VOGU-5309 format. One line per 3 residues: their letters; for each residue x, z, y of C-alpha. Coordinates in Angstrom, 3 decimals, always signed. Each point is the difference from the previous one (the first is absolute). Example, Ala and Ser with C-alpha at 12.3 -4.5 7.8 and 13.67 -1.06 7.14 Angstrom:
BEGIN
as = +12.300:+7.800:-4.500; +1.370:-0.660:+3.440 $
END
This chain:
BEGIN
mpe = +102.146:+112.636:+128.740; -2.737:-2.070:+1.644; -2.628:+2.327:+1.462 $
kpa = -2.765:-2.380:-1.082; +0.232:-2.459:-2.864; -0.561:-3.654:+0.701 $
ept = -3.640:-0.939:-0.228; -0.590:-1.910:-3.238; -2.200:-2.451:+1.914 $
drs = +3.125:-1.108:+1.859; +1.719:-1.108:-3.178; -0.768:-2.181:-2.931 $
avr = -0.053:+1.677:-3.399; +1.239:-3.242:-1.526; +2.913:-0.171:+2.446 $
sll = +0.918:+3.615:-0.744; -0.021:-0.599:-3.756; +1.963:-3.249:+0.293 $
rlw = +2.936:+2.077:+1.234; +0.373:+1.184:-3.600; +1.002:-3.493:-1.103 $
pyv = +3.809:+0.551:+0.202; -0.391:+2.801:-2.532; -2.429:-1.918:-2.226 $
rpv = +1.938:-3.275:+0.032; +2.565:+1.025:-2.674; -2.843:+0.746:-2.459 $
rlr = -2.370:-2.732:+1.153; +0.152:-1.993:-3.255; -1.085:+2.958:-2.138 $
wig = -2.692:+0.957:+2.507; -1.356:-3.564:+0.149; +0.137:-0.174:-3.800 $
aal = -1.945:+3.262:-0.248; -2.596:-1.280:+2.491; -0.475:-3.245:-1.962 $
vav = -0.400:+1.977:-3.229; -2.653:+2.176:+1.676; -1.816:-3.092:+1.342 $
las = -0.018:-1.509:-3.484; -1.317:+3.233:-1.529; -2.747:+0.266:+2.609 $
cla = -1.041:-3.631:-0.405; -0.185:+0.459:-3.782; -2.775:+2.498:+0.628 $
lvi = -2.030:-2.840:+1.556; +0.163:-1.901:-3.282; -2.086:+2.704:-1.683 $
pli = -3.280:-1.074:+1.727; +0.588:-3.579:-1.187; +0.317:+1.235:-3.596 $
lkw = -3.200:+2.010:+0.481; -1.785:-3.153:+1.224; +1.144:-1.865:-3.115 $
mvd = -1.128:+2.859:-2.238; -3.464:+0.337:+1.610; -0.758:-3.731:+0.187 $
gpv = +1.635:-0.688:-3.412; +0.247:+2.529:-2.850; -2.586:+2.412:+1.423 $
adr = -2.543:-2.749:+0.716; +0.717:-1.592:-3.384; -0.048:+3.390:-1.780 $
dpg = +3.538:-0.578:-1.315; +1.655:+3.398:-0.872; +3.335:-1.654:-0.778 $
gvw = +0.134:-1.494:+3.463; -0.795:+3.396:+1.550; +2.867:+1.646:-1.922 $
lga = +2.339:-2.805:+1.046; -0.976:+0.481:+3.647; +0.592:+3.758:-0.328 $
lyl = +3.471:-0.722:-1.410; +0.772:-2.230:+2.977; -1.079:+2.795:+2.386 $
lll = +2.172:+2.546:-1.826; +3.049:-2.254:+0.146; -0.527:-0.660:+3.710 $
giv = -0.229:+3.757:+0.661; +3.246:+0.671:-1.885; +1.848:-2.799:+1.810 $
eag = -1.301:+1.218:+3.375; +1.158:+3.578:-0.705; +3.413:-1.239:-1.142 $
lfg = +0.441:-2.095:+3.152; -0.806:+2.959:+2.274; +2.516:+2.113:-1.930 $
lrr = +2.596:-2.728:+0.452; -0.705:-0.044:+3.757; +0.655:+3.727:+0.251 $
wlv = +3.281:-0.360:-1.905; +1.136:-2.862:+2.223; -0.438:+1.893:+3.272 $
arp = +0.794:+3.641:-0.856; +3.814:-0.124:-0.022; +0.596:-2.465:+2.881 $
lag = -2.451:+1.734:+2.348; +1.562:+3.375:-0.756; +3.256:-1.667:+1.050 $
vea = -1.596:-1.205:+3.234; -1.086:+3.561:+0.813; +3.481:+1.336:-0.805 $
amr = +1.651:-2.649:+2.201; -2.295:+0.795:+2.938; +0.616:+3.721:-0.388 $
adl = +3.778:-0.544:-0.131; -0.129:-2.178:+3.127; -2.060:+2.612:+1.835 $
yrh = +2.418:+2.785:-0.919; +3.021:-2.103:+0.968; -1.642:-0.914:+3.308 $
lqr = -0.839:+3.627:+0.791; +3.674:+0.912:-0.422; +0.950:-2.610:+2.596 $
lpv = -2.590:+0.862:+2.633; +1.122:+1.963:+3.058; -0.394:+3.764:+0.119 $
afh = -2.473:-0.429:+2.868; -2.387:-1.736:-2.420; +0.098:+2.944:-2.427 $
drw = -0.536:+2.390:+2.911; -3.306:-1.750:+0.749; -1.409:-0.702:-3.459 $
psg = -1.388:+2.812:-2.186; +1.697:-0.005:-3.376; -3.359:+0.089:-1.799 $
qll = -0.976:-3.333:+1.546; +3.210:-1.552:-1.324; -0.493:+1.571:-3.433 $
srg = -3.556:-1.340:-0.288; +1.233:-3.498:+0.842; +2.627:+0.181:-2.724 $
ttd = -2.410:+1.347:-2.641; -3.763:-0.440:+0.475; +0.173:-3.212:+2.021 $
lml = +2.401:-1.713:-2.387; -2.124:+1.032:-2.969; -3.004:-1.643:+1.684 $
lrm = +1.980:-3.195:+0.535; +1.091:-0.133:-3.648; -3.594:+0.511:-1.126 $
fla = -1.141:-2.743:+2.385; +2.477:-2.501:-1.406; -0.911:+0.922:-3.561 $
fpl = -3.809:+0.037:+0.272; -1.884:-0.899:+3.236; +2.196:-2.965:+0.933 $
tfl = -0.209:-1.442:-3.517; -3.725:+0.540:-0.340; -0.856:-1.361:+3.426 $
lvn = +1.432:-3.247:-1.379; -1.484:+0.468:-3.481; -3.480:+0.951:+1.185 $
gtt = -0.051:-2.717:+2.639; +0.879:-2.599:-2.626; -2.530:+1.467:-2.438 $
ilv = -2.801:-0.128:+2.581; +0.858:-3.600:+0.882; +0.103:-1.145:-3.648 $
gfv = -3.119:+2.035:-0.784; -2.049:-1.638:+2.735; +1.130:-3.441:-1.139 $
ilf = -1.339:+0.865:-3.471; -3.233:+1.345:+1.528; -0.610:-3.150:+2.032 $
vqe = +0.712:-2.194:-3.009; -2.539:+1.943:-2.053; -2.758:+0.152:+2.643 $
wsl = +0.795:-0.795:+3.624; -3.241:+1.388:+1.433; +0.576:+3.456:-1.505 $
glv = +3.639:-0.241:+1.088; -1.149:-0.336:+3.625; -2.071:+3.195:-0.421 $
lla = +3.116:+1.905:-1.093; +2.094:-1.559:+2.772; -2.417:+1.071:+2.738 $
pav = +1.516:+3.549:+0.433; +3.499:-1.412:+0.684; -0.313:-0.103:+3.820 $
plm = -1.390:+3.543:+0.503; +2.596:+1.332:-2.455; +2.852:-1.581:+2.005 $
vlc = -1.336:+1.501:+3.236; -0.292:+3.442:-1.610; +3.521:-0.201:-1.438 $
slf = +1.438:-0.950:+3.391; -1.667:+2.985:+1.696; +1.076:+2.303:-2.812 $
etk = +3.621:-1.206:+0.186; +0.246:+0.790:+3.727; -1.485:+3.499:-0.304 $
yal = +1.879:+0.892:-3.174; +3.348:-1.012:+1.511; -0.454:+2.589:+2.772 $
var = -0.859:+2.877:-2.312; +2.683:-0.978:-2.551; +2.734:+0.214:+2.653 $
kaq = -1.357:+3.332:+1.194; +0.022:+1.433:-3.522; +3.547:-1.130:-0.759 $
dqv = +1.320:+1.485:+3.249; -1.764:+3.264:-0.826; +1.685:+0.037:-3.408 $
gdl = +3.313:-0.174:+1.849; -0.997:+2.934:+2.224; -1.021:+2.032:-3.031 $
ttv = +3.296:-0.797:-1.735; +1.891:+1.211:+3.073; -1.808:+3.363:-0.035 $
vee = +0.667:+0.475:-3.723; +3.685:-0.838:+0.390; +0.432:+2.345:+2.982 $
svl = -1.785:+2.826:-1.785; +2.144:-0.360:-3.118; +3.288:-0.222:+1.912 $
gir = -1.030:+2.851:+2.281; -1.493:+2.203:-2.707; +2.311:+2.897:+0.915 $
ivk = -1.260:-0.037:+3.596; -3.612:-0.316:-1.127; +0.334:+2.968:-2.335 $
gfg = +2.277:+1.995:+2.307; -2.502:-0.098:+2.855; -3.085:+0.223:-2.188 $
rnr = -1.251:-3.413:+1.103; -1.387:-1.018:-3.384; -3.564:+0.038:+1.268 $
sqa = +0.662:-1.922:+3.213; +1.969:-2.664:-1.885; -2.748:-0.245:-2.601 $
laf = -2.593:-0.414:+2.756; +2.070:-2.717:+1.669; +0.354:-1.794:-3.320 $
ral = -3.701:+0.387:-0.727; -0.925:-1.467:+3.387; +2.135:-3.088:-0.644 $
aqr = -1.310:-0.264:-3.564; -3.596:+0.211:+1.251; +0.711:-2.685:+2.589 $
lra = +1.429:-2.257:-2.711; -2.976:+0.806:-2.251; -2.432:-1.053:+2.746 $
tel = +1.887:-3.257:+0.469; +0.065:-0.698:-3.736; -3.754:+0.676:-0.186 $
gka = -0.455:-2.509:+2.808; +1.925:-2.522:-2.075; -2.165:+0.808:-3.001 $
rll = -3.204:-0.492:+2.015; +1.171:-3.382:+1.247; +1.005:-1.078:-3.499 $
agi = -3.251:+1.291:-1.503; -2.030:-1.884:+2.604; +1.731:-3.332:-0.485 $
wal = -0.034:+0.380:-3.776; -3.743:+0.738:+0.004; -0.721:-3.091:+2.106 $
ita = +2.345:-2.254:-1.972; -1.675:+1.187:-3.208; -3.614:-0.108:+1.197 $
ipe = -0.047:-3.399:+1.704; +1.331:-2.010:-2.992; -2.302:+1.980:-2.322 $
lai = -2.999:-1.118:+2.078; +1.227:-3.572:-0.237; +0.422:+0.262:-3.786 $
gaa = -3.511:+1.471:-0.281; -1.426:-2.881:+2.029; +1.889:-2.522:-2.141 $
lvl = -1.336:+1.679:-3.172; -3.610:-0.287:+1.191; +0.379:-3.631:+1.069 $
gti = +1.919:-0.868:-3.174; -2.682:+1.589:-2.214; -2.681:-2.038:+1.771 $
eva = +2.003:-3.196:-0.592; +0.461:+0.833:-3.695; -3.751:+0.634:-0.299 $
ngg = -0.709:-3.363:+1.671; +2.436:-1.744:-2.335; +2.434:-0.982:+2.769 $
lsa = +2.827:+2.173:-1.358; +1.118:+0.953:-3.492; +0.170:+3.652:-1.021 $
gtl = +3.698:-0.386:-0.879; +0.783:-1.354:+3.454; -1.790:+2.955:+1.625 $
vaf = +1.888:+2.453:-2.227; +3.312:-1.705:+0.818; -0.862:-0.071:+3.724 $
lst = -0.889:+3.682:+0.134; +3.019:+0.953:-2.145; +2.287:-1.883:+2.359 $
ala = -1.625:+1.675:+2.999; +0.455:+3.417:-1.601; +3.620:-0.838:-0.825 $
lrw = +0.518:-0.614:+3.734; -1.404:+3.410:+0.941; +3.317:+1.862:-0.285 $
pve = +2.046:-2.595:+1.931; -2.566:+0.140:+2.813; -0.562:+3.771:-0.058 $
sig = +3.750:+0.695:-0.034; +0.460:-1.749:+3.347; -0.653:+3.190:+1.972 $
fll = +2.364:+2.044:-2.158; +2.738:-2.632:+0.182; -0.410:-0.394:+3.760 $
ams = +0.260:+3.793:+0.414; +3.231:+0.134:-2.006; +1.340:-2.998:+1.896 $
qes = -0.683:+1.673:+3.340; +1.683:+3.218:-1.135; +2.962:-2.059:-1.197 $
ata = +0.180:-1.922:+3.280; +0.032:+3.332:+1.830; +2.718:+1.262:-2.344 $
adr = +2.025:-3.155:+0.720; -0.440:+0.563:+3.748; +1.183:+3.595:-0.320 $
yfe = +2.986:-1.023:-2.127; +1.107:-2.717:+2.393; -0.567:+2.258:+3.029 $
vmd = +3.080:+1.850:-1.201; +1.891:-3.043:-1.290; -0.474:-1.780:+3.359 $
vae = +1.745:+2.775:+1.953; +3.410:-1.258:+1.036; +2.942:+1.573:-1.786 $
epe = +2.925:+1.467:+1.875; +1.834:-2.985:+1.491; +3.525:-0.742:-1.143 $
pea = +2.547:-1.671:+2.286; +0.335:-3.753:-0.505; +3.783:+0.230:-0.018 $
pgg = +1.121:+3.324:-1.522; +2.967:+1.534:+1.733; +3.358:+0.243:-1.661 $
aag = +1.796:+3.112:-1.071; -0.066:+2.791:+2.530; +3.160:+0.547:+1.935 $
agr = +1.909:+3.228:+0.047; +0.713:+2.662:+2.507; -3.081:-0.052:+2.245 $
giv = -2.411:+2.413:-1.706; -3.695:+0.093:+0.936; -0.935:-1.185:+3.491 $
feg = -3.451:+0.208:+1.609; -0.227:-2.333:+3.010; -3.099:+0.407:+2.163 $
vef = -2.166:+0.676:-3.042; -3.729:+0.296:+0.608; -2.782:+0.521:-2.500 $
ryp = -3.765:+0.049:+0.256; -2.285:+0.582:-2.978; -2.322:-2.932:-0.748 $
dag = -3.066:+2.260:+0.299; +1.044:+1.474:+3.355; -2.682:-0.211:+2.684 $
pgs = +0.325:-2.467:+2.883; +2.172:+1.383:+2.777; +1.231:+2.953:-2.062 $
ppa = +3.697:+0.847:+0.300; +2.308:-1.234:-2.770; +1.093:+2.425:-2.695 $
lar = +3.631:-0.809:+0.853; +1.254:-1.397:+3.305; +3.449:-1.296:+0.956 $
idl = +1.958:+1.688:-2.772; +3.726:-0.521:+0.567; +2.158:+1.775:-2.546 $
hir = +3.337:-0.652:-1.701; +0.922:+1.703:-3.277; +3.670:-0.663:-0.628 $
pge = +1.295:-1.127:-3.416; +0.294:+2.981:-2.338; -1.791:+2.248:+2.486 $
tma = -3.011:+2.178:-0.732; -2.533:+0.158:+2.821; -2.681:+2.689:-0.021 $
lvg = -3.331:-0.955:+1.554; -1.823:+2.949:+1.557; -3.320:+0.069:+1.808 $
atg = -3.308:+1.776:+0.349; -3.029:-0.710:-2.148; -1.315:-3.498:+0.705 $
sgk = +3.117:-1.169:+1.851; +0.432:-2.965:-2.395; +2.900:+1.054:-2.231 $
ttl = -1.482:-1.262:-3.271; -1.142:-3.173:+1.736; +3.558:-0.671:+1.166 $
tal = +1.481:+0.565:-3.455; -2.601:-2.334:-1.544; +1.241:-2.844:+2.202 $
vpr = +3.486:-0.043:-1.543; -1.101:-1.179:-3.502; -2.737:-2.100:+1.689 $
lhe = -2.926:+1.954:-1.368; -1.354:-0.881:+3.445; +1.168:-2.867:+2.185 $
vtg = +1.288:+0.734:+3.504; -2.204:-1.405:+2.745; +2.843:-0.188:+2.467 $
gri = +3.800:+0.120:+0.028; +2.071:-0.128:-3.161; +1.842:+2.121:-2.569 $
lld = +3.494:-0.962:-1.137; +1.778:+1.071:-3.186; +3.729:-0.585:+0.339 $
ged = -0.755:-2.579:+2.655; -2.711:-1.901:-1.892; -3.606:-0.040:+1.189 $
iat = -2.173:+1.383:-2.805; -2.725:-2.508:+0.956; +2.260:-2.766:-1.355 $
mrr = +0.561:+1.731:-3.350; -2.064:-0.461:-3.117; -1.728:+3.243:-0.830 $
srl = +1.496:+0.116:-3.470; +3.507:-0.036:+1.446; -0.880:+2.385:+2.854 $
rel = -1.324:+2.551:-2.447; +3.130:-0.260:-2.076; +1.961:+1.043:+3.094 $
vsv = -2.425:+2.675:+1.206; -1.239:+2.880:-2.134; -2.765:+2.367:+1.056 $
afe = -1.407:+3.416:-0.878; -3.218:+1.224:+1.511; -1.126:+3.537:+0.681 $
ept = -3.037:-0.516:-2.240; +1.630:-1.185:-3.241; -1.915:-2.412:-2.181 $
lfs = +0.691:-0.055:-3.714; -1.546:-2.330:-2.564; -1.413:+0.466:-3.488 $
atv = +3.390:-0.634:-1.595; +2.996:+1.966:-1.228; +2.246:+1.991:+2.290 $
gen = +2.796:-2.523:-0.534; -2.239:-2.986:+0.748; -1.202:+1.605:+3.225 $
vlm = +3.532:+0.669:+1.206; +1.367:-3.400:-1.038; -2.647:-1.753:+2.091 $
gae = +2.525:+0.560:+2.788; +2.613:-2.244:-1.634; -0.905:-2.567:-2.618 $
gas = +2.633:-0.106:-2.710; +1.688:+3.287:+0.953; +2.003:+1.612:-2.771 $
eke = -0.549:+3.315:-1.758; +2.979:+1.367:+1.905; -1.559:-0.936:+3.344 $
lrr = -3.270:+1.596:-1.081; +1.752:+3.282:-0.833; +1.888:-0.129:+3.307 $
als = -3.223:-0.493:+1.984; -1.714:+2.878:-1.805; +3.022:+2.163:+0.738 $
vaq = -0.055:-0.845:+3.711; -3.703:+0.868:+0.173; +0.570:+3.221:-1.955 $
agf = -2.558:-1.284:-2.519; +1.575:+1.605:-3.049; -3.424:+1.361:-0.902 $
vhd = -0.720:-3.360:-1.683; +2.306:+0.944:-2.882; -2.312:+2.916:-0.803 $
lpq = -3.039:-2.254:-0.295; -1.272:-0.751:-3.553; +1.673:-3.446:-0.217 $
gvg = +2.485:+0.392:+2.843; +0.185:-3.111:+2.211; -2.327:-1.685:-2.495 $
tqv = -2.862:+2.394:+0.814; -3.178:-1.587:+1.364; -0.771:+1.605:+3.364 $
geq = -3.663:-1.029:+0.089; -2.098:-1.557:+2.745; +1.434:+0.659:+3.469 $
gls = +2.516:+2.329:-1.657; -2.461:+2.862:+0.382; +1.364:+1.676:-3.117 $
lsg = +3.040:+0.888:+2.147; +0.241:+2.304:+2.998; +0.248:-1.375:+3.531 $
gqr = +3.680:+0.863:+0.197; +0.715:-1.654:-3.358; -1.773:-3.181:+1.061 $
qrl = +1.921:-0.042:+3.257; +3.330:+0.392:-1.796; -0.823:-2.912:-2.303 $
ala = -0.939:-2.112:+3.027; +3.356:+0.872:+1.578; +1.790:-0.914:-3.238 $
rav = -1.836:-3.332:+0.051; +1.246:-0.637:+3.528; +3.677:+0.657:-0.744 $
vga = +0.309:-1.350:-3.577; +1.107:-3.450:+1.137; +2.608:+1.252:+2.514 $
prf = -1.725:-1.982:+2.785; +1.829:-1.211:+3.083; -2.804:+1.339:+2.226 $
lvl = -2.090:+3.086:-0.703; -3.246:+1.008:+1.711; -1.263:+3.503:-0.809 $
ddp = -3.249:+1.392:+1.393; +0.462:+3.788:-0.087; +1.007:-0.149:-3.680 $
lsa = +0.546:+3.749:-0.441; -3.209:+1.425:+1.471; -1.414:+1.214:-3.364 $
ldv = +3.181:+1.713:-1.230; +0.702:+3.704:-0.032; +2.923:+1.263:+2.069 $
hte = +2.461:+0.315:-2.894; -0.765:-3.436:-1.472; +0.090:-1.532:+3.482 $
tlv = +3.530:+1.370:+0.516; +1.180:-1.519:-3.294; -1.651:-3.366:+0.716 $
eaa = +1.476:-0.128:+3.505; +3.475:+0.641:-1.344; -0.298:-2.840:-2.527 $
lrr = -1.801:-2.284:+2.453; +2.725:+0.465:+2.595; +2.468:-1.680:-2.380 $
vle = -2.390:-2.928:-0.516; -0.503:-0.425:+3.746; +3.748:-0.426:+0.504 $
dtt = -0.231:-3.423:-1.662; -3.164:-1.329:+1.648; -1.643:-0.546:+3.373 $
alv = -3.036:+2.239:+0.165; -3.030:+0.789:+2.144; -1.520:+3.368:-0.922 $
vah = -3.245:+1.407:+1.401; +0.552:+3.729:+0.447; -2.204:+2.916:+0.944 $
rps = +2.349:+2.892:-0.790; +3.441:+0.858:+1.324; +1.372:+0.075:-3.556 $
tvm = -0.894:-3.679:-0.458; +1.280:-0.905:+3.451; +3.380:+1.447:-0.926 $
lad = +0.421:-2.839:-2.517; +0.198:-2.455:+2.904; +2.882:-1.071:+2.187 $
rva = -2.328:-0.564:+2.944; -3.639:+0.633:+0.888; -2.561:-2.250:+1.719 $
lls = -3.003:+1.643:+1.658; -3.209:-2.026:-0.177; -2.704:+0.925:+2.490 $
ggr = -3.149:-1.942:+0.805; +1.213:-3.012:-1.976; +3.320:-0.180:+1.902 $
ita = +3.550:+1.190:-0.608; +0.538:+2.560:+2.746; +3.365:+1.440:-1.010 $
vgt = +2.882:-0.649:-2.413; +2.864:+2.370:-0.711; +1.319:+2.602:-2.372 $
hqe = -2.140:+2.916:-1.059; +1.905:+2.413:+2.231; -0.070:-2.327:+3.012 $
llr = -3.760:-0.449:-0.161; -0.567:+3.719:-0.469; +1.855:+0.600:+3.275 $
tha = -1.355:-2.893:+2.033; -3.486:-0.815:-1.189; -2.821:+2.549:+0.174 $
eya = -2.431:-1.864:-2.290; +2.610:-0.303:-2.732; +0.894:+3.686:+0.301 $
wlm = -3.702:+0.853:-0.219; -0.470:-2.143:-3.139; +2.994:+1.568:-1.712 $
sga = -1.078:+3.512:+0.932; -3.248:-0.277:-1.945; -1.956:+1.329:+2.986 $
qgt = -3.771:-0.351:-0.087; -2.017:-1.779:+2.611; -1.603:-3.262:+0.865 $
gaq = +1.807:-1.415:+2.980; +2.878:-1.806:-1.656; -1.865:-0.604:-3.220 $
dtg = -2.594:-2.099:+1.743; +2.638:-2.275:+1.492; -0.506:-3.534:-1.135 $
ard = -3.051:+0.595:-2.149; -2.033:-3.132:-0.314; -3.609:-0.064:+1.125 $
sgv = -0.812:-3.382:-1.506; -1.414:+1.235:-3.278; +3.221:-0.268:-2.049 $
lvs = +0.414:+2.759:-2.561; +2.546:+2.710:+0.783; +1.415:+1.821:-2.994 $
eeg = +0.766:+3.696:-0.172; +3.632:-0.619:-0.831; +0.653:-1.117:+3.539 $
str = -0.326:-3.737:-0.206; -2.383:-2.656:+1.061; -1.652:-1.637:-3.010 $
END
């Protein structure tokens, strides 16, 4: 995420809001129709002073009660028509603009799914959530109200001043005098408000992130008694947001006070001058009443300028924040997708190098010159100390990260030439930290193979020794809840393993998939998994000898390099670091091998990132 948002003074609010046009274009006719209806309704209100002029100079002056009642009827009818037109405007825009918001939210979600993992590593989830909720709500409100009424009020002011000048041009000049200072004030206000609006919306994203982390990590918060510290952290962010919002309120109050006071002074001056003219016989009483009524009818369009400008600035900021994400390039796809993978070559790493995008200048790469060949149908165990880069290496096979040097071949085909959709049909993965979604057990497992049959689902659950699902209230139809936290760690891990094997993939990448299982369950899963591995080419991250025994050969990763390849027994005899890792000895010497010092996170399960 950008450390500092772009200064609003470096961008045009109009240019930012114009980027919404592709979404508005499909509903432009209804929006334009609604705007015209609102203009008509607003201009009808300017007819009322003309009726008042007729009543004062006619029926009132002539003491004609019938004429007064007729004028009152005209005013009532105008009020009813005006109210009906504003109701029609609301009906015209409500449904289409809700559709615009839904389309923008769908595009944002779709885009987020296609962005590289490195993007999600950098951006707090709360910032993304606030863009998909609060910011889009602001944009819908802008299209429905401020945008329409900037047009409506501008037209009303223009028509109103034409009427004023026709009635009495000298008094019209008095009311027009505040126009220049008001424009200067609005320009200054717009610049300052844009800065504080961006600050507030970014702080909302920070606050959302803290709330989300606290809810997802509630067991840690409660387990370590950190309720108070989390509450204090939240309160500090909330107080910071409160101070920013109060700053916004002060700016808005100041501009509103000035925009209200200056025209009021002009109206007062016009009233005094108009009264003098009526007394001197240069102006009729009806004309003065109509003039002042028109001026008062223009009060709201003028006074609302500050409010509408504030909402427009917040909406421009929301548009900037939305398009900050939408402008990030998606994961590139090859121009000419490769054909079907060949057969008989397995997984080959040729001079593979990888450096994290956030790595410091001059820091060593996470992986350097990885040369490794996993034969077809072979299972290769990947062993290494904490921070040696095992998880990083496994993430390169399904292209969760892109290699920065060398290449990876699947049955002779470079994965960089494959479309991701096809690559991920060939390669299935299971991570040490299993992620489940708010869906049923069956839906979570079948994410690993779209269209898999009930028989394949049962087979996958059997391989993962996940028979516990049949004891759940609705069996495989049971909702597991957010993050699957209603299940134990071992149960979640078994479902993640079932998800990896349900589609009988050609290539299987497992990142220590049995770490949360008890000894007896692990033995059963290994026995079933061994049969699955006979029909696939697999790379398995292993920390325990029992997992290593699933493999035909073992690769030792140390300091981001492959330092030895052989069978488990061969490496025990010939390689001291491997023997130390398998012995479970305690110490720091070998464990520190290959740890990155560039600020990249190192997880406790023995993998970078």
